[in-house]
N, C-alpha and C positions, 0 to 999 in steps of 0.2 A: 503493500499499499504506499510506503514511504517513498519507493522508487518511481511509482506511477504518479503520485503527487508532485516529486520534483520535475519530473518529465513534462507533466502537463503545464506546471508554472512556467518553466522555460520556454516551452513552445508558444503558449498564449501570448507571454511577454513579447517575444520576438515578432509574433504576428502583429501585435499592437503597433510596435516600433515601426514595421514595414508599413502599416496601413498610414500612420501619421506621416512619414516621410513621402509616400506618394501623394497624399492629399494636399500637404504644404507645397509641393512641387508643381501640382496641377492648379491650384488656386492661387499660389504666389501672394499670400497677403501683405508682404513687407515690400512689393513692388511700388515705386515712386520715383520722384526725382533724386538723382544722385546730387544735385546741388542742395538738397534740403538742409535747412539750419539743424535738424536732429541729427545729421551725420557729423560726427566729430572724429577728429584726427588724434590719435594719441598712442602711447605704448601700452599693449595689452599684455598682462602675464600669461604666458601659455600653460595651459594644463593638459597635459598629455593623458591618451587612454590608459597607458600603462600604470600610471599613477594613481588613477582612480581604481583600477583592477586590483593593484597591491595593496591600496587602502581596504578595498572589499575584503581580501584574504585577511588583513590585519585586524579587521573589525570582528570577522568571525571567529578567528582564533584568540581573541583577546577575551578568554572566558574570565579570567581572574580579575578583570576589571568591568564586569557586566553591570555592577550596581554603582558605579561612578562615571564620570565624565570620560569616554574613550580616548586615548591618545591616537592621534593620526598624524600622518605625514603631510606638511604642506610646503609650497615653495616660498623662498625668501631671496631677496638680493642682498649677499654679503660681499664685503669688499676685502680682496686679498692682495697682497703686495706682489707685483709684477715682476718677473724675471727675465733675463737676457733682452731686456730692451735698450740698455746702454752699456758700454763697456765698464768693467769694474772699477777702474781707476777714476773714469769720469763720475761715476756714483759716489765714489768715497771723496772725490775732491769738491764736488758741489754739494753734497748731501741731498742729493736727488732721489726721492723714492716714490714711484708711481703706484696708483692702486688701480685695480680693474674690478669691476663688478660681475658676479657670477651667479647664476639661479642654482641653488641647491635644496635638496629635501632637508627640512629641519623639523624636529618632533614638536608638535602642537598639541591643542586639545579643542575639542568640539563640545559646545554646550549640550546638555541632554542626556539621557540614558542609553547606553548601548543595547538598543532593544535586539539587535541581530545577535549579538553576543549573548545576551540574556537567554533567547530561544535556544542556542546551540548549548549553553549551560543547562537549561531546563531539560533538555532532550538527553544530555549524557547522564544527568541525575536521575531521570525516569528510568533509563536503561539500567542503571545500578540497582535501583531500588526492585525493579522487575527480575534482576538475576538473584536477589536475596532471597526471593521466595518467602518462606515463612518468617524469617527473620526481618524482613522489610514490609510485612502486612500491616502491622501497626502505623508505620509511617504512610504506608499507601491508604489507609482508611482515614488518616489525619488529613492528606491532601484532598481526598474525595470530599470530605465535609467541608474543608476550608473551601473548595471550589464552589461547592453548593451555597455556601454562606455568601461569597463574592459575587455570585450569579443574582443572587436575590437583592443585593445591595445595588447592584449595577442598575437594576430595574427602577429603584427609587431615585437614584442618581440621575438616570436618563429623564425621569419626569422632571426634577429640578432643573436640569440643564435645558431642557427644551422651554421651559416656562421663562427662563432668564433669557435665553437665546431669542425668543419671540418679542420680548419686551424691550430690549436694549439694543439688539443688532441692527435693526433698520436705520437708528440714529448713528450709530457708530460707524457701519458702513457708508452712509451718506456722506459723513465728514471726511472719512478715508479716501473716498474717490474724488470730493471737491477739492482736497489739497493737491492730489496728482493733476486733476484738471487745471487748476491755477499755475502749475508749474509748467504746462506746455506751451511752447512758443507757436507752433502752427496747429491749432485745434482740430481744424478741419481734416487736414492730412493725417494727423495722428490717430484721430478718430475713425477714419476710415479704415486704416491700417490695423488698428485694434479690433473695429468691428470684423474686418475679414478674418484676423487670427482668431477670434472666438468662433466664428463660423467653422473654420477648418477643423478646430478642436471638437466642436459638437458633431460635424459631420463624420470625423473619424470615430468619436465615441459610438455613435449610432450604428455604423457600419460593425465595429467590432461587437457591440452588445447585442444588437438585434439580428445579425447575420451570421457571424464568424462563430461566437460561441455556441448558438443554438445549432449550427450546423455540426460542430463538434460532438454536441450532445446527441444528435441524431445519429450520426455515424457511429457513435460507440454503442448506443443502448436501443436504437431503432424506434424510439418512442418520440411523442409530441413534446418538443423542448418548450413550447410556450405554456402548456399546461403546468409544466414544472416550474416555469417563470411566475406563473399565477400563484403558486403556493408562497413564493418569496415577496409578494407584492408588498406587504408591511414592512419588511427588511429594506426593500429599495426605497420607500418612501421616506423611511428613518434615515437612511445613508444620504439620501438627496437633502433632507432638511438639516442634517449636522455636520456632513462632509467629513464623518470621522468612522472609520472601519471598527475601531476599538469600541466606541460608543453603540454602534450597530450590531456588534458581536452577539450579545445575549438574545437580541431578537431573531438573528440569523439562526441561532441554535434551535430556538422554539419553532420557526417556520419550517426548518428542514425536519425537524424531529417529529412534529406534530402534524404539519400539513403534508409534508412529502414522504413521511415515513422512513427516513433514513436511520440507520443504525447509529446509536450513540457513540460507538466506538470508532466510527468513521468521522463523525462531526467533531468529537472532542479532539482527535488528532488533526484533522486537515485544516478545520477552520482557524484556530489560533495561529498556526504557521502561515497559512495563507494571508492572513490580515497583516502580517509583518513583511512577508517575502514577496506576495504576488501582488504587484501593482500595476497594472495592465493600462489603467488611465493614466497614472503618473509617467510611466515609460512613453505613452503616446504624445502626451502635451509637452514632455521634456524634449522629444525630437522635434516636434513642431515648433517649440519655442527657439530651440537652438537654430535651426533654419530661418526662422522667421527674424530674428536679431540679425543674422547675416544679410538677409535680403535688405533690412532696413539700413543697414551700414554700407550697401553697395557692394558687398562682397560677393563673388561668384565661386560656389563650392564645386570642387570636382568630385569624381566617384570616389577617391580615396578618402577624403574628408567627409563624405556623407556616410560612407561605410564606418568610420570612426566614430560619427555622431551616433549611429544606429548601435554600435557595441557598447559605447558609453552610457547611453540611455537604457540598455537593457542592464547593464551591471550596477547602475546607480538609481535604479527605480524603487528601492525600499526607503523607508522612512529615514534611517539612520544615515544611508549614504547621501540621500538627498540634501540632508542637513548639512553635512560636510561639505557638499558642493556648492551650497548657497554661501558657505561661510568663506569658501575659496574666491567665489565671484565677487 
C-alpha cells in the first residue's frame, strides 16, 4: 500500500506540473510590452534545481530536528581574498589585497516545523512499535486513544476557525489586496496579466481535478469517479473555504469512511501522508507562477529551463520545501 501511494503521488504531481506548463505556454498570461515599467533590471541570485533537491533530501533525513526549525542550505555572497591577480612583490610593496565575491552554500534556518521530517519520524516510530508486538501494545493503544481525542478536538477547532474566518477574513483580505493595488505603477496592464494568470491556474486545476484524476480512478477501479467525488463533497467545500489540507483532514476521514466506505486502515495511513506530501495544486501553480514571472520580465525560456522548472516544482510542492523556497526568493 505504501509503494502504491508513493507512486500515485509522484505520477499525479508530475501530471499536474505538466498541465500547468502547457496551459501557461498556451495562454501566456505574462505577455505584454517589454518596455513596461514593471520590468526591472538587476542581479538575481540563482537558485539551482540541485540545491532544492538536496534540501529536500536534507529535510527528509533531518529526523532528529523534526520538532524544531529545520536547518536548510541557502546561498549567500561571501568575500574571499583573490589570488594570482598581481605579482607577489607588487602586492607586498603596495599592500594591495583584492577581494572577490562568490556564491557558496551556507547553513541557515527556515521558520516553521519540519513537517516532512516529522512524517518520516512518525513512520519510523510506528514501524518500531509494530515490530515490538506485545511489548508495544500499550503504546499502540495510547496513540490510538490520543488520535481519537485529537480528531474530536479538531472538529470543535474547525467550527471556531470557520466562524472567525467568516467574520474577519473579508476585511483583512480587502486591505491586503488594496495595499498591493496602490503599489502598482500600471494598474491596467498588471491587472490584465494577473487576471490571465488566475485564469491559467483555474483552468489547469479544473482539468486536473475534473478530468485527469477521475480518469485515473476509472482506469484502476472501472467505477464511476463522479459518484465517488460526490461522497467527498463536504470535504471539498471545507477545503475551498479554509484553504487548509490539515483543517480539512478530519472531515475527509469521515467522508471516506462513512460515505464511500473506505477501510480505516487505508484512510489512516494514506490521508496524513498525502496531506503533507501530495500537493498537486501547489505544484501546478508554482510551475505556472515561475513561467508567468519570466514572461512578465520579458525572458524567453528554452526547453532545458522549462524542464528544470518542472523538476523543481515537483520536488518543492510540499509545504516545508515551499516555505524554504519562499524564503530564498
